[in-house]
N, C-alpha and C positions, 0 to 999 in steps of 0.2 A: 661302200664298201659296207658303214655301217646297217643299212637298210638292208642290204644282201645277208647278214648276219641275221637280224632281227627275226625274219621270219622262218629261218630252221630251229632257231631257239623254241621260239614260239611253236611252232610245231612240234617240237619235242617234248615243249610243257604238256599241249595236249593229247598228244600219243602217251605220255606215263599217266595223265589223271585219266584218262578212256582205258587206257591198260586197267586201273587200278579198278577203275567200278567194277569191270568187268569180270576183274576175278572175285569183288566180292559177290557180284551178281551171281557168278556160277556157284561159288562157295554155299552161298545160301539155297539156291536151286537144288544141289545136290544133296545137302542137308534134309530139305525139306522130304525129295525125293525116296531116302533111305526113311524118314522116320515114316511118311506114308505107306509104303510096303511094309513095314514094320508093323502098324497097327492093324494094315488089311489080315496082313498072315494071323497076328496074335487072336484077333477077333474071330476068325475061321475055324483057326485049326487046336484053341487050347482046349485040355483035357474037359475042364468044369466050364459051364457058363457064363459068359464076363458080361456086362453092359456096356458099352461103348462110349457112353457118357460118362462114367464114374472114372474110367480107364484115362479119358482124356481130359475131366478135372485134374487128376493124379499126376498128369503127367507135365500142363500146365503150370503147377502148385511146384514140383519138383523143379522145374526148368524157372522160374521165380524167385524160386528161396534164396540162392544165394545173393541176389541183390538186395537192393536198399528195401524195407518194409514198404513204402508206398508205390512201386511198381506192381498193380496188382490186374489182374483178370475182373472183369465184371460183367456176370449175366445180366439176363434180361433186366430179372428182379431188382438186381442190386442197380444197374441204370436206371428204373425209376427211381427207386431209393435217394439217390444221389440227385438228382434233378427235383424231388420233391426240399428234400434239404436245403439246397443252393434257395428255390423260391421261397420256403418259410411258410407253406401253406399245404395242407395233407388233411384228408380225413379217415379216420377213426377213432379209436378209445379216449386219447386226451392225456397220455402219461406217460413216464420215463419207464422202460423196463429191460430187463434183462434175462438172457436165455440162458437156462441151465438143463444140465441131464434130465430129463421126465418134468419139467417145471417152467414156467414163466414167472419171475419176481418182477412187483410192480417196485421200481425205485422209488416214483415221483408222481403223484399222480397229479395232473394242471388243475389248479381253480376253476369251478365252476365247467367244468368241459365233463363229458362222459363217465369218464373212470369214478372220478368224483362224486358227480351226482348218484350214480350207483352205489356208492359206499365204499368204494376201495381206497384201500391206505398203504401206506409204503411198507412192505415188509410181507404184504400177503402173496403167497405161492397159487397162483392159477394152474392145475393140475389136470382140468377139461374145460375144450370149448365147442361148446354145440354138443352132440354128440361123442367126438373124438376124443380120446384118452392121449395126454400128450407122450405118456410113455409107451406107446404104440405108434406114434408118428415120427419120422423120420426124418422128413423136410424142415423148412423152417415154420415153426408152429406162430410165429411172429405175424406170416400171411394171413392167417385166420381170424385173426381180430381186425381186420380192412376189410373194407366194404363201402358201400353208397351210404350219401347221408342219409340219414333217417331210418336205415334198416337196424337192425338188433342182433344180438348175439349174447346167447346165455355163455357165463361163465363159472366154475367148479371151481373154490380157491379153500385154503388152507389158512386160519390164522390164530395161531398160537395153540396148533394143535386142532383145529377144530374146523369140520369141512361146514364151508358156506356156498350159498351161489347167491348169483346176481342178474339183471339181466342190464344188457348196456347198448342203448340207442346212438349210434354214431354219428358224429356231426363232423364238419369243417372245422380245422384247428388251427389257430393262427399262431406261429410261432414267433416273437418278438425277439428282433434283434437287441431292440433296449427295453426291457421289461421292468426296468426303474429307474427314476430319476428325482431327484429331492433339492431344494435349497436348505442347507445346513448353515448355523452359524451367520443367520442373516446375510452373508455374501459371497460364499462357497455353493458352485454348483455341484453337486454330484449326481455322474453318469455310469450308468451297469449296463457294460456292453459285452454280450456273453457269443457273438456269432457274426461272422460275417457271409451272410447271405444279402440276395439281391434288394432285401427292403434295410440294410444298415445303414447306410449315408443318409437315407433320406429321414430316418425314424432320428437317429444320432444328430443330427441339422436340426432337427422342429426340437428337441429336448433343449440342447443349445441354446437356440433364440426365444423360448420359452423361459429359460432358466435366467436369461441375460435380463428379459422383460420383469420377470420378479425382484432384480435387483442384483444377481450374480456377478462379483468382479474376478473372482478366481474360478479354477474348475478342475475338480478331479474326475480322470477319467480311468476305470475300473476295468481293465484286461486280463483278471486275475482267473483264472482254469477257462478264457475263452482260446478253442484250438483252432482258430483260423478260420480257412474259408477262402473266398474269392478275391483275388490278386486285385484287381481294380478297385474294391470297395477299399480295401486297405489304402492303395493311394489317396482317394477321394477323403476318408477320413483326415489322413495329414492334411492336406489340402483346406480342411476348414481353420484350421491354424497357420498357415504358411502360405506366403504370396505364390501366384500363378509362374509356373517357369521352374521349379524348383526340382533337383533331381531327386527321388525318394529312392529307389532303388535299382541295379542294373542286374542283368542276368547273363549267366557268361555258359558259354556250353562249345564241346568242340565241334559242334554244328553250328557253322556262323549265321543261321537263318535264327536262330534263338538266342543269339547276342542283342539284348534289347536296352534300354534305357526309357525308365518310365518315371514321367515327370508331371508334378500337378498344372489342372488344365483350366482350373476353374477360379474367379474368383473368391479369397478366402471370407469368411466370415468376421474372424477376430485375428490379428496377428501379434497384439501385444497383451491380452489379459494372460495372466498368469496361469500355467498349466503344472499338473502334477499326473503324471500316469503311474498306475497299478499294474505290476505283474507279479506273477509268481512261478511255480515250477511245472504246471499247468497251463501256460499261455505259449503259444506256440506260432508259428509259420506267421500269416498275417498279422497277429498279435504282436510279432517281434519285429514285421516291416514298418506298422505305426512306432512301437516306443521305439524302436533303433533309430528310426528315420529321425522322431523329435527329438534323441539326446542327441544326435549328429548335428542337428542342426541349432543345436542349442537352444529348441523351442521350448522344452519340459524336462522338469525334473522326474525322474525315473525311481521308484519305490517301491520298496519289497524285497523278493527272491531271484535271483536267477533266474531268468527263462528257460523251457525245454528245451531249443538249440535245435531248430528246424530250418535250414538254411536250402532246402532245395525243392524246385518247382516240379508240378506234373501238370501234363496235359494231356486231354483223353482226345483218343485215335478211335474210332469207329472202325469195327470188326464186324462179320457178319452176322444174319439172325440176331440183330439189335441188341449182338453185346460190343462190349467196349473193351481197350486196354487203359489205364491210368500210367503214364509213363514218367519217371525223370526223366527230363532235359535237359535241364541246366541247374546251377546253383545260382541263389540270389545275393548281391552283399546290398549294404548299407552306403547312405553316401560319403562315409568315408574311406570305405573300399572295404568294408569287415565282410566275412563271412561267418556268421555264427552257428555251422553247422556243427552239433556235439558229438557227433556218432559217425566214424569214418567206416563206411561200410567196404570199402574198395582195399582195408587193410587190417586185418584181424588178427587177433592171437594163436595161443595154438589152441585154444576150444573152438576157434571157429568164430567167436564174438568178435562183432565190430569194436575197435579201439575209443575209450574216449577221449575227447580234445579237453585237454586243462586251457580253459582261456588264459589263464596266467604265465604259462608257457609261450604262448603262443603270439602274435605281431602286434606292437605296438601302431596306432592310430589316431588320427589328431580328428575333432571336432570340427566345426565352422569356427568356432572362437577359442581353438588351440588345447582344449581338456583332451587327456590323454584316455582312449579305451581300447577294447582288445578285442582279437575275432575269434571265432572260435568258442564252443560252450555255453553259447545263449548270450541272450544283454544281460548284461551285469546292471545292476541297477545302481543307482549316484548314492543314494539312501539304503540301508539294508535294513530287514526289522526279522527277528528271530522267528515270528510266527508264520510270516510267509514262507520260511526253508521247510522243504520236504525231504527230510533225513531218509538213511535207508529204513528205519525203524517205524519210519511215519508213511513209507511207501509200501514197507511189506503191511501196515495194519489195514491201508486204503485197496492192494492188493487182492488180499482175503476176505473183504469185505466186513472186518471186525467192526468199526467204526460204525458201519451201516448196522449191524444186526444186533450194537450194543443199544443204539438210537431208538430198533423197535423194541428191545427190551424196555427200553426205559419208559416209552411213550405208554405202555399197559401196565406199567406201576406207579405212574407219578400222575397227579395232576395239576394242570397249569392255567392260569386263568389269563393270564398276558404275557406278552414279551420284555414288559416293562420290569417286572418282579424275577426274571430270573438269571440266576447264577448258575454254573457249574462250580458246587463246591469241591472241597479237599477230599470230601468222606466222597461224594458222588465218582471222583477220579480212584480212590480207593476200593468202590463199589467194580469200577470200571477194570482195574487189574487184576481182582477176584474171576472177573468174568471170563478173562482171557486163560487163566488158570483152568478154570471150569471147563472152557470151550479146547484145553490145550493147543494155545495157538505157539507156531514156533513159526523159525523162519533163519534161513542159512545165510550168513555174511558172508562179503568177499573171503574173508580171514580165514574162514573152515573150506570154505571152497580150496582153498590154496594148500593147506594143511592135509586135508582130504587125496588130493591129488601126490603131495610129497608120500602120504603115508601106502598108497599106492604104487610109487616108483620106488619105496624102500622095501617093497617086498621082490620087485624084481631084481634089487641089489643085496637080496637073502639080508636086510636086518630089522626086517617089521618086529621079530620078537623080542628086540635088544630095545628097540623103541616104543614098542606099543604101550607100556604103562605112561611113560610120558606122556603119549599122546593122548590118550586117556585123560589125565590128569589136565592136560592144557583145554582140551574140549570141554572139561568142568568148569575151567577156569572163565572161557570164555561166554557160557552158558548163565553167569554169574555178572559178568560186564555185559551181559546183553538186558537184563532185568534190571541193573543201573541205566543202562542206555533209555530205557523206555521212561525211567522216572526222571531224568535230565533232559529229555524233549518233552516236558510236562507243558509246558507253556504251547507248543503247535498242536500237540494232539486235543488239548484240552477246548482249542481253538476249532479244532476238525468236528469235534463231537458237539461243541456248541451248537455248530450250524445246521450239521444234521438232523439234531434233535429239534432244533427253533422249525424247523422246515414241516416237522411230523404235526406240528400244533396251528402253526399260523401261515404256512406255505411259504410260498418267496417272497411277498410283502413285506410281512411278519420277522423275515428273517433280515431282509435287507433293512429293517428299521431298528431293528435290534445292532444291527452293525454299525450304522450312521454313528451309534452313540458309543459303541462300547468295542467296535472289533480294533486292535493295535496297528494294523497297518494303514486303513481309514484315518484313526487317530493321528499317527506319524504323519499323514499325508497334509491335514489340516495344522497341523504343528509347523510342517513347512511352508504351506501359503501363510500362515498368521504373521511369519515373521519374515518380511522384506527382505533384511539385511542376508539373513541366512539364506533364504532362496535363488537372491542373485550372487550370492558368494560359491554357493554350488555352481550355477552356470557360467563361473568365471573362468 
């Protein structure tokens, strides 16, 4: 009798599942048909001339804008750019650049690459490429700088208000995942890891083995500012320090096939060497898989500031005509079970903004050795350092490129012979404060946004006239508090200014050489590794 019942029950399950699939499929097909007919009629009948590609691009952006910012549509050029970034090798002028209206700003020319050899400096504003004025060019002007190895391009640029020209000979550019490593204090190996591309594991492993041969008995792995990259490379980096077969991350999704467990697959290099990992607010994604995995396995002490908090996994889905959809398919979890996603894009406030997760209000988890850690809001370091923090004022300064612009001003008004004698003095900081005033720097705090919204609502309640004077006094008090906040965050601001200035004179190598002797986060990492009892007690 039980066997007879089993078949009808199974049949009902299949029927429900099939019906659900058919219902979803029909709804998708229905909406596609509606959109296709609308798109066709709009293009054929609209009173003014419209461009189908532009309309479609806006339609796609509108469809994706309420999702998380990592679910994006890539055209053919964006697909090629992503392939180049992951490979770590491309052909171009060899400089980081920022596209702005009517110009391209050189952010950092790489030492001994084409832009550097042609004499371009950080802060130079390219206004013309060949015969093309960027003010008249509507597409991505950065594409004009690309070309075959050995080909040349002439650029016209502004530097300190003066117009200059330069001819750049393009070449292959090798973007190193590990741009710097060094033995410090005779027994501490320091490794800078800036991205997770296809060369990350090879370069990190080579650096680690070289440092051990030089006498390194402790290691600092610097992931500050590392935005992430390839997941498998993150797993492999952890694998350098932990045994084969350890779970490093799991991914969970409503779609069962995306639920996966990622374990270390190779024999490690060293499972005993004391290890410190440096992170800050710009350490994201794969960087958080590495730092979170090593923290949960009690394999490393994490030093710095809370990481960015990107716990979402994307997968590329090929579309037609060489385009691609990079879609969020799952969340990832550290070995202890934490999800470190900081922004909840599926639950938003009244302004439509994603809600920020506070790690302290979320669930407690235990590391392999029994230490308490929290989910949500990024990886919290075991040892926090003030200069590694990105406060709201610091974030505003970076977003508005104020620190970058001041470093440009400093470079053209100061002589600096070597990095050993550099100090960003108190008088320099006062000059920076004057620079902010001269350039009318301002930013809006969350408090101001809330009060402005309250004032708007008071108008609806016929209260605005009565509270307007109090509101103005409150805004004036906030402005004073904001000025004080800049001074209060002097340590972290001076640290960022020093880094940006040193790159102008001595490139990345000079910056890293300065940092290993002066940077507070690196000095704290050295202090942790130099005190064996402290290191062990943190991991207990």
